[in-house]
Every structure is written in C-alpha cells, then in structure tokens.
Phi, psi and omega in degrees: 000318180299317181297317179297320178297317178299313180298316181298316180291323178294318177296317181297319180294317180292321177298318178301312181297316182295318181297314179294318180302319183279002167281338181260324188298309189299324179295322177297316182300316185270320185293331176302315180289322179297317177297319179297320177296316180297318179292327176298321177296320179298312182296322182288318186266335185074008181285117183298333177304318182290331175295316179294320177298315179300315183293325178298307182289330178295323178297317178294322176300315183295320179299313181295319181298314184295316183284330183288339183297322186301313183294325180294320179295316180298319182298320180293322178295330182296336177299323179278324184279317187255341186229053185295320179297319176298312184298323178291317185296326187229013186303325181295333182261306185296325182289332185298306179296328178291324177294318178297320179300315182290318185283317188262297190290311182294323176298317180298309184290321182289325179295308184280347174299319180298317178294317182299316188273324185252357188266005178304130178066006176252338175233171181291160178303318183295317181290323178296317178298318177300318179298318180297316178295322181291327175295316179297316180294318180299320178299318181286330175292325175301315179298322180303309186290323177294320182283335171297316178297315179293321178298326178293324177297325180283329184212084185289119180222170172070027182219166174227141180273127178257106183292342180286324181257352184058043181226148168272128184247141183293127178252333182214101182301317185290330176293324176292312185292320186262018176305131181300330178291316180296317181296314180297320180294318179298311183296319182289323181290315179292328176299319178294325177295320178296319180293318179298317179297321178295318176298321179298314182293313181288330179291312178295319178298322178296324177300316178298319181291322177295326179275355184055045184235132180050052190296315183296316177303313183294321181294319179293318182294321185291330177292315178298314182297316182290323179294310178299321181293317181296316180297313184285334176290325174293321175298322180297321178296315181294316180292328176294322177298315180292322179298317178295323178298316179293323176298316180300320183282321189254334183223065186298333177295320179297316180299317180296322178291323178301329182251003182059037185267109181270315180253130181299151182221146166270143183055048184287143178260166176259135175278110180289313177224132181197161175236121181289150173280112185293343181263001179287135175227176178298331193250013173239169186257020179289160177294148181286330186236147168277332180200139175204149170242118189247140172264112186301145174068349193293325181290319175299320180291314181296315186281322188233005180056036180208116185294343181263002186293148174274126177255114182292142176265178182298324179293320178298318185284332178280317188249354178091159178212099184295326181300324181252016174057045180252120177281131181279162179296331179299317178289324179293326178296320177299313180295323179296320179290327174297319179296316180295320179294320179294323178296316178295319179295322179297312181298319180294317180295321178294323183296322183261003175080022178271089187298315183295316178295323179295317180294322179295316179295322180295320178297317178296319179299312181297325181292335183244011186298329181299341183247017186308313184293333180294339180296340179273350180271158184250331183212157183303328182296344182294342181277353186275122178283173174299107189290314183300312181297319179293314182298308184290325177297316180299315184287328173297316179301313183293316181295317179293321177299321177295320178297319182297317179300314178298316182297315180300317180297316180294313181298317180297317179298312182291326182285336182255331185251339182232186171259102187295340179294345177276003183236069184298331180295319178293321179296318178294321178297322178295317181297314183281354176277349178302305178295332179296327178298318179291323178298317179297317182294316179295323177298321178299320178290327176297317177301314184294318188264314177292324182294343179259004177299145018266020193266133163279318171234123187309120175072350185251328184209115174290158182301321182298334180274335186282340190287152175283139180275082177233177181291131177296334177296319178298318180293320179298317180296315179293327175301313181296317179298316179295321180299317179294314182298310183295321178296320177297318178297318180295316178298319179299316180297315181299318180295315180295317179300308183295325176296314180295319180294319182295336176296337176088179184302322183265000181293121177079005182243000000 
C-alpha cells in the first residue's frame, strides 16, 4: 500500500508540474514567431505603427517567457528527486538531449532575449530583427530536444542494455534524434503552440475591437494572427495524422484506448462523438459505447494509411490474436519474466566468477530484452491505460482543433474582405477561444502520457519501478508546495498580462 501511495503521489506531482509548465510553453513557441513576423514587416516598410505593434506583443511574450522558465527547471529536477530508478536506468540516453537543450537552445534564446527586449535603439534594426528571430528559433529548439527525450520514452531506440551497470547506454545518437516518434511529436507539439499563440493574438485583438479601442492596431494584429493560425492549424492536422500513424505502429494499445476499441476490426471507423459504456471491461460482452457517431474506415486510414487495415483492439493486444499475428501481453509477460530471471542469473554468475553461466544468462537476457518491462507486470490487463480519460481527451482535442481551423478561416475572411467589427459574435468567439486552445493542448498531453500507462519507458520500465524509494509523505508535502507555487505564478502571469493588455496599444510605449 505504501509503495502504491508513493507511486501515485510521484505521478501526481510530475503531472502537476507538466500541466502547469505547458500552460506557459505553447504561447512562447508561437508568439515568438508572430512577433518576429511583425518586426520583419516593420523593418521592411519602416512604418512606425508596426514597431509599436511589435513592442506590444513582445512585452506579453517576455512576461510569459520569464514566468514559464521556473516550472521547466523544476520539472527537470524531478527526474532526479522522484524518479531516480528511471534516471539511473536511462540517464545515458535521456540526459543527452536535455543537456543539449540547456547548453545550446536555452543559451541561444536567453542570450538574444536580452537584445530583443532591451536593445531597441541600441543596436541596428537588422541585428535587433535577427535577435528576435533567434529567440523564436531558440525556443523551438528547446522544445525539440525535450520532445526528443519524451519521444524516446514512447519509443526507445538507439541503445543497448548493459547488465553490468544496469543501464541503457546510447549506441546510436542519430537514431535517437531522428526517431519517427520523436519527430512526429515535436512537429505536432510546436504546431499546437503556434495555434495557441494565434488564438491569443486574435482573441486579445478581438477584445480591443469589442471595446472600440486601438482599432487600427487590433485590425492589423488580427490579420497576422489569423493568417499564421490558419496556416499552422492545417500543419497541425497533417502532423496529427503522422503522430496517430506512429502511435498505431509503435503504441497500438494507446490507439485502441483513444478510440475505446475493445475488439479489433478491419476497415475500422473513428467515433467522432461518443459516450463510453462505463461497465465495459476486457472480459465481458457488453457494448463499448452507450452512444456513438462513427466515420467509416477512418481509423484504419488514420492509423495505417489503408482503409482495409486491421486495427487491433484492447482484447487482441492483451490476449493475442493468432489470425493477425499479434502477440498478447500474457505471452510478453512470460518472456519478460524470463528476461528478469536471466538478468538475476547473470549477476549471480558474475559475482561468483562463473563465466560460461554468465554468458548463457546474458544471451537469454538479450533474446528477451524487448519484453523486459513486462516481467514486472502480473496479468495482461495491466497493459491497459485509463480508457475513459484517454478517449475523451483525444476527442476533445480533435473537436477543438477542428473548431480552431474554422475560426481562423472565418476571422481571416472577415478581417480582409469585410469589416470584422460588424461581427461581434465572431469577436467574442475569438476571445473565448483563448482558454479552449490551452484545453486542447493539455488534452493532447493527457492522450500522450496517460495513454501509454503503465509505462515510464515503453515496454522496458513500468512507472512503479521507475519511482524513487522515498517517503510518500515527503512527496505529498512537495506536491502541495508546488501546487501553491505554480498557482501563484499562474495568477501572477494572468494579472500582469491583463494589466498590460488593459493599458492598450500605447501603454508603456
């Protein structure tokens, strides 16, 4: 019971940190580029209006950037404090991209941030513009290395397990960096950041237009925001398609949970809107849904780019499906326990100097290493993540993403072809879509992280094994302290942001 409590509190603390951190990150990723585009227009045209517009949005960017740094630093420290077994097991691989992020990307953005924010009229226009672009690029490079690390957790490649040190050691740096899962995750995540920043710009601009305040500034800003948003929302759809394809290939249990799919299907459809049956389990014959509207063939197409493809369900993945050559978790658990036994035999043989026995055990370990983590599981049902949370998060993300694309198109049309101030309903919808952007992004992370449970590292290490053996009371206390701290930071940012926005276009300039 104590161990379960420790794991639950450790997971809760990391989830808290990650959720708060990603309230700050996406705006930084997208607003940096929007500000750079605005300053580029200023440098090209020489229009002082565009300089003032750039400085307004740059101030909001700086506020978000400064407050967002704290949560990211704390989250990285938690790997050592709360997840020491994980850090030891994969530190040689997982630490490398995080180190590169700190040394290269964060250094780049923080260095030129000073020039961007304080260098107006102190450096040339060209150098200042270059600094602004480098801050935007640096922010996205930070995301790249962090998401490479996360992508490796989802799909561990490019390493070899060393039984002498009990560590996974990097064997191929480029295989880790260029993992298709990591690349898809990076593109989809930065795409969501661009969309959130675009929603922020059109939402704040809509507020000005509703108040009939700084109208020209708001009209120019809303065109930039809607254009950037429409382009990046289409990019988000394409990257989402590739991300789902990689999930289907590398994490089929997650895909099945995303759709509440218990029994595998050929030519499987996607449930656009549905309500799961809460009493449905792997081992009963009840219907999966209380209600659903399905798009035929779409899941096979999304997952495997083939409308006739077989999509395995949770039952196939737990118990196996010989017809479709799918190994069940029950068989993988057997292989995993063989791997753990071989690892113990290897250590014992090495300890007493029995070289031949050690080599035999090592060979057995290597043959079953792909299932190493399954050895810690007890039953096939243990591979199933929380289905309801994964399913509803995925569908909220998709529905909101579709709404954003539609909204950007409408706003751009009205802002360029009509007088958008005559459409207060659209302006209000833009304003209230700002929080919806964050909800969609957090829902996406819930799908990515909750959907891969019980794994800290896919197939290699369950979360319960990854945790540091410390007092659950200590973790609980730090959870409460972090919750108070992060909430205070969020409230502070919202107050500072709203104060700065209320000052208006000419406030402080």
